[in-house]
Each structure stands twice: as structure tokens, then as C-alpha cells.
C-alpha positions in Angstrom: 10.7 8.1 18.5 9.7 4.2 18.9 8.9 1.9 16.3 5.6 1.7 17.9 4.1 5.0 15.7 4.0 2.4 12.5 1.2 0.2 13.8 -1.1 2.7 14.0 -4.4 1.8 11.8 -2.6 3.6 9.2 0.1 1.0 9.1 -1.5 -0.6 6.3 -0.5 2.3 4.3 2.6 0.3 4.5 0.8 -2.4 3.6 0.4 -1.2 0.4 3.4 1.0 0.7 4.2 -2.4 0.3 2.7 -3.8 -2.3 2.6 -0.5 -2.0 2.7 -2.4 -0.3 3.9 2.2 -0.4 4.0 3.3 2.6 1.5 4.2 0.8 0.5 2.5 -2.6 1.1 4.5 -5.6 -2.2 4.4 -6.5 -3.3 6.2 -9.9 -5.5 6.3 -12.9 -2.8 4.2 -15.0 -4.9 3.9 -17.9 -4.2 7.0 -19.8 -2.7 6.8 -23.5 -3.6 4.1 -26.1 0.0 3.7 -26.8 0.5 2.4 -22.9 -2.1 -0.8 -23.3 0.7 -3.1 -25.7 3.3 -2.0 -23.1 2.9 -4.7 -20.7 1.3 -8.2 -20.5 -1.5 -9.2 -18.6 -0.6 -11.4 -15.3 0.0 -15.4 -16.2 -2.5 -16.7 -13.6 -5.8 -15.6 -12.2 -5.3 -18.2 -8.8 -4.5 -16.5 -5.3 -0.8 -14.9 -5.1 1.0 -14.9 -1.6 4.1 -12.4 -1.4 6.0 -12.3 1.6 8.0 -9.1 2.0 10.9 -8.2 4.8 10.7 -4.5 5.8 13.8 -2.5 7.1 14.1 0.9 8.9 17.6 2.3 10.0 19.2 -1.0 8.9 17.0 -3.1 11.0 14.6 -6.0 10.3 11.1 -4.5 11.9 8.3 -5.8 10.0 7.3 -9.2 8.3 4.6 -8.4 5.8 2.6 -10.9 3.7 0.0 -10.2 1.1 -2.7 -12.7 -0.4 -4.2 -11.5 -3.4 -6.6 -12.6 -6.2 -6.8 -10.4 -9.3 -9.4 -10.9 -12.3 -11.0 -9.3 -15.2 -13.6 -8.0 -12.9 -12.6 -8.0 -9.5 -9.9 -8.1 -6.9 -9.6 -9.6 -3.3 -6.8 -8.7 -1.2 -5.6 -9.6 2.5 -2.4 -8.4 4.3 -0.7 -9.4 7.7 2.0 -7.3 9.4 4.2 -9.0 12.5 6.9 -7.8 14.1 9.9 -9.0 12.4 13.6 -9.6 13.2 15.1 -7.6 16.0 11.8 -5.8 16.8 9.9 -8.7 17.5 12.1 -9.4 20.9 10.0 -6.8 22.2 7.3 -5.4 20.5 3.8 -7.1 19.9 2.2 -6.2 16.5 -0.1 -8.5 14.3 -2.5 -6.7 12.3 -4.6 -7.8 9.3 -6.5 -5.8 6.8 -8.9 -7.1 3.8 -10.6 -5.4 0.9 -12.9 -6.3 -2.0 -13.9 -4.3 -4.9 -14.5 -4.3 -8.9 -12.3 -3.0 -11.8 -14.0 -0.9 -14.4 -12.7 1.0 -17.2 -9.1 1.5 -15.8 -10.4 2.6 -12.1 -11.6 0.4 -9.0 -14.5 0.7 -7.2 -13.9 -0.6 -3.9 -16.7 -2.7 -1.9 -15.4 -3.0 1.7 -12.5 -2.8 3.8 -11.6 -3.7 7.1 -8.2 -3.5 9.3 -8.3 -5.2 12.8 -5.2 -6.6 15.3 -3.2 -5.8 18.2 -1.0 -2.5 18.3 0.3 0.1 20.9 -0.9 -1.8 23.4 -4.7 -2.8 22.5 -6.7 -4.0 20.2 -7.8 -1.6 17.3 -10.1 -2.3 14.2 -11.4 -0.1 11.5 -14.3 -1.2 8.8 -15.0 0.9 5.8 -18.1 0.1 3.6 -18.4 2.1 0.2 -21.8 3.7 -1.2 -22.0 6.7 -3.7 -18.6 6.2 -4.7 -17.5 7.1 -1.3 -16.3 5.3 2.0 -18.2 5.3 5.0 -17.2 4.5 8.6 -18.8 1.4 10.4 -16.5 0.7 13.0 -13.9 2.9 14.4 -12.4 1.5 17.4 -11.0 3.4 19.5 -12.0 6.9 18.3 -9.3 9.3 18.5 -10.9 12.3 20.0 -7.3 14.3 19.5 -7.5 13.8 15.7 -9.6 16.1 13.3 -12.3 14.1 11.7 -12.2 14.2 7.8 -15.4 15.4 6.7 -17.2 13.0 4.3 -18.1 15.8 1.4 -14.3 15.5 1.0 -14.1 11.5 0.7 -15.7 11.4 -2.8 -13.9 9.2 -5.3 -11.5 7.9 -2.3 -10.1 4.7 -1.8 -8.5 2.4 0.8 -4.8 1.7 1.0 -5.2 -2.1 -0.5 -7.8 -0.9 -3.2 -5.1 1.4 -4.3 -2.5 -1.4 -4.5 -4.6 -3.4 -6.5 -5.3 -0.5 -8.9 -1.7 -0.2 -9.3 -0.8 -3.7 -9.8 -3.5 -4.4 -12.2 -3.0 -1.0 -14.6 0.9 -1.7 -14.4 0.4 -5.4 -15.5 -1.8 -4.4 -18.4 -0.7 -1.1 -19.4 3.0 -0.7 -18.4 2.1 2.7 -17.0 1.8 4.1 -13.6 1.4 7.9 -14.3 -1.6 9.2 -12.5 -3.3 10.5 -9.0 -6.0 9.3 -6.6 -7.0 9.8 -3.0 -6.3 7.1 -0.3 -8.6 7.2 3.1 -7.6 4.6 5.9 -10.4 5.5 8.2 -8.3 8.2 9.7 -6.4 10.0 7.1 -6.8 11.4 3.7 -4.0 11.6 1.4 -3.1 12.5 -2.2 -1.1 10.0 -4.1 0.7 10.9 -7.2 2.7 8.4 -9.7 5.1 8.7 -12.5 6.7 6.3 -14.8 8.0 3.6 -15.4 11.6 4.1 -15.6 14.1 1.1 -16.3 16.7 0.7 -14.1 18.8 -1.7 -11.9 17.3 -3.0 -8.4 19.2 -1.5 -5.5 21.0 -4.6 -3.7 21.0 -3.5 -0.3 19.3 -5.5 2.6 19.7 -8.9 1.1 17.7 -7.9 -2.1 17.0 -11.5 -3.9 15.6 -10.2 -7.1 18.1 -8.2 -8.7 18.8 -6.5 -12.3 16.7 -4.6 -14.6 13.2 -3.6 -13.3 10.9 -0.7 -13.9 10.6 1.4 -11.2 7.5 3.4 -10.4 7.9 6.7 -8.5 5.2 8.0 -6.2 4.6 10.6 -3.7 1.9 10.7 -0.8 1.0 13.9 1.0 -1.6 13.6 3.9 -4.6 16.3 3.2 -6.8 15.7 6.2 -7.5 13.9 9.7 -4.2 15.7 11.4 -3.8 15.3 14.9 -4.5 18.5 16.6 -2.1 20.8 18.1 0.3 18.0 17.2 4.0 19.5 17.4 4.9 17.3 14.0 2.2 19.3 11.7 4.5 20.7 9.2 6.1 17.3 8.7 3.0 15.6 8.6 1.5 17.8 5.9 5.2 17.6 3.7 5.0 15.3 0.5 6.8 12.1 1.6 8.3 10.1 -1.9 8.6 6.9 -2.8 9.5 4.3 -5.6 8.5 0.5 -6.4 10.6 -1.7 -8.5 8.4 -4.2 -10.7 10.3 -7.4 -12.5 8.4 -10.0 -14.7 8.7 -13.2 -12.4 8.2 -16.4 -14.6 4.8 -18.0 -13.8 3.7 -14.5 -11.5 3.8 -11.9 -13.7 4.9 -8.2 -12.9 5.6 -8.2 -9.3 6.7 -5.4 -6.8 10.2 -6.8 -5.6 11.3 -3.8 -3.8 9.4 -0.9 -2.4 11.1 2.4 -1.0 9.2 5.1 1.2 9.8 7.8 3.4 7.4 7.7 6.4 6.9 11.0 8.1 7.8 10.1 11.4 10.3 6.9 11.0 12.2 8.0 7.6 13.1 5.8 5.1 11.5 2.4 4.6 12.5 -0.6 2.7 10.4 -3.6 2.0 12.1 -6.0 0.0 10.6 -9.6 -1.7 11.4 -12.2 0.8 11.2 -15.0 -2.1 9.2 -16.1 -5.3 5.5 -15.8 -4.6 3.3 -18.8 -4.4 0.3 -19.3 -6.6 -2.6 -21.2 -5.7 -5.2 -22.0 -7.8 
């Protein structure tokens, strides 16, 4: 097993895993319950926020992840970038950038488009999704993976990309203080069911040089792949199993509620941990 398996098109499940960026993001319909709407204040800025995370696996710093995002009352725009970091940067080339745009409507998201492109596993890879009739449609998928089962278009209704899932989580946690719900996430290859619960108050774990410490709101989530499996895979049972994770949010002055740590179980690599490297930068 090598770290290359993280650098597939689905790696920005990490991006959201990052920012739930988990492993995959804990995407959810978070607006349920009238009492929730007074639990958290909205963000204190409407400019672009840039957050940088260090990602660890088996005790090693393996990835640097940057998320640039803008959230307004009406919509969102997100760009995430992944590079091999720390020890892994010495012998692994990885450079993946993903973008997503969409609208907010009644505690839900309506994505417009998603793109992910970059170099991984020895070649350039790209995926482009556009949305119509409340479902993603594949515009570009390069290279095509003939050893993988196709996800039927009929199963993609109401699903969203990983970055739109991240926007949904962050916006609703900030405005409602809740993270209970479920959604379906499609990255161009795989369709996964996501559920989330919380928040729960607790201390942020301090391993891996955690800089943002103390009491935080923790959202727990579970991702489970439902379609898009590799044919005749010897790891099919592992890929079909539920994979849990958690994200810790703190109210950073001038920034608002921000994911300061994300932990999630990668189906092949095991436990992954992303920690916020420093206070996010706000650009008007």
C-alpha cells in the first residue's frame, strides 16, 4: 500500500474531508429544528477566506491542503489545492486543484459546477461536472476508468460534489449550530452516502502539533460508498463499509466558526488527520 491511492480524483473527498475538508465532508441537511437557528451567529465577514491545513497519516506529514472560499447569503465559491507535503514531498509528485460554485436555498445547496484537475498517479487527471435538473452530469472524465462500475444517472438525483458538501456544512453550522442530517456526494467516479451528528462540546485533541486548542464543537460523520466500485476488487468489503470521522469547529475572532481539526478513516490508508496550520486570512 502506498500513499498514491489518496491522489485519485476522489482525493478531494479529503478536500472536504478537509474542510471536510472529511475524507469526506460531513454534508447534511442541517437546518432542521427551530431551536437550532439561534445556536450560532453568522460569519463575521463576506470576503474570501484562505485556510491552510497539514494532513497526517501514520504519524507522517503527507499533504498540504489550502482552501479558498467565499460564502454569502446567496451563494458560495470554493477552491482547494492539494500538494504532497513534509516527508512525502521528497518522492511523490501531487498537485490537484478543485473548484465549485453554487447557490444556497432554504438550508440546502444547489451546485452549478465542479472541476478537479491535476497531476497524480503518474499522469494528469481531470473531471468536470455541471448540474441540471438537480443532478450532476459528467462533462469531462479523463482518463476514463474502464475497470470501475459506472454510476447510473438515475442514482445521482439530489447529489452534490465534495466541495459543495463542504459549503453546506460550514454555512449551516455557522447559522444554525447544528450538524445533524444526511446527503449524497458524487465526485465523478464514486457515489457515497454521508450522515452527520452533533455538535458535541469537547476538547480538541492536541496531537500532530495542534495549534488551536481548548473547547470546540465536534461534528461526527460517517461516509459509506454506495456505487462506482472497482470491478472484481479484492478490497470490496472494505470499500463498502462505513467510515467514520469528526470535525472540530472553533469561533475564530474575525473569521467565524472554522474547522480547526478533521479526523477521518480512509478506506485504504487508515486514520487521516488534518490540522489548521494558522489563523485563516480574510481578503475583502
